[in-house]
C-alpha positions, 0 to 999 in steps of 0.5 A: 499500499505504501508504494501505491500511495507514493505513486499517487503522490509522485504522479501529483508532483510529476513523475518526470520530475521525480524520475529526474530527481531520483535518476530512475526511469519514468516508466520503471517508476510508474510500474514500481509505484503501481498497486501491482508494483514491488519496488526495492526499498532503495527505490521507495527511499529515493522517491521519498527523498525526491518528494521531501519526505523522511522515513522513520522507524520507531519502537511501539514500546520500550524493550523489556 
């Protein structure tokens, strides 16, 4: 779902611009960020950076 949502945002910002910013091909980004896509994590991170987003991981609770 995350990749598909990123695809929606990337299309709204202009996929050609995102492709240029990431150095990835426009067509491959369309495929990777579709509902059926399965992008590499590096691609997701690159698109997030191009959109000015940051990915963070946070523990749900304190370790025992």
